[in-house]
N, C-alpha and C positions, 0 to 999 in steps of 0.2 A: 762682600755684603753691603759695604758702603754705595756701591754703584746701584744696587737695587734700591736702597732708601733714596739715592738721588734721584731715581726713576720714578719713584712712588710720590714724592714730592713735587717732582716736574707735572705729573699728571693731577695731582691734586691743584697745584696751582692753575692749571688751564682749565680744569672743571670747576674750581670755586667761584670764579667771577660771574658766569651764566646762572648758577644756581643761587648765588646770593641776588642777583638781580632779580630773578624770578619771586623767591620768596618775600622779597622786600617791597614788591609791588601788590598793594592789596586789590580785590576785585573791584571792579567799577560796575555800577548798576546799570543795566542795559548793554552791557559788552559780554562777550564769552567768557566763561571760566572754566578752569580745567578742575574736575571733581576726582578726589583721589580717595579711595577706601582701603580698610584693611584687608587683607586677602581672604581671610576667614568668616567674613561678614557679608551683607547684603551687596550685591553689584553696584558699580557707579551708576548705571541707566535706570536701574530700578529706584536708586535714591534720587535721580534727576526728577523722575516723573512723580514720585511721592511727594517731592517738594514743590512741584508746580511748574517744573521747567521743560525743556525740550532738548534731546539728546541731539548734537551735531556730528555731522562727518559720516562717512561710509564705514569708518572702522572704529571699535571701541576695545581698548584693553580690557583684561578681567577686571583690573582695580582702579583704571583710571578711564575718565570720557569726558569729552567736551560738552558744555551744556552752554544753553541761552534761555534768558527770562527777562519779562519785561515787568514782571511783577515786583512790588516793594518787598523787601524781607527774604527775597530768593536764597541768599548765603547764609542766613540766620536759620532758615528752614533745613537747608542741607545738612549744616551742622548739628541741628537738632536731630535729624534722620541718622547721624550716625558718619556722616563725611569725615574722613581723616584730615585731610586738607581740600581747601577752596583756594585756588589761584588764579591770578589774572591770565586767562587764556589769550588774549589779544597780545599781552606781554611775551608770552611763550610762543606764539605765532613768530613775532617780531624777531626774537633770538634763534629761532629754527629758519630766519630768512623765508618765511611763508605768510603774506599778508592774509589778514581774513576780511 
């Protein structure tokens, strides 16, 4: 049992750094954002369009999508429309090793 606890703690430590870096980076106006929605609500792409943004990328997950908008207040409108999280998309791409 102690071996599993050590393995789980190791996995947590490896994953915690990138997750904390992503969550602590607020979205920057004019840069891509990652829009995360609840699974039972409106889809991420629908919220993006409703908030006045443009979905990015060839693929969108059911509860998350990358978006872009140059208009002021885009992040606020996304949250008002029901987005669960709005994260810095460029920071996510850097963590994943894919420049935008």
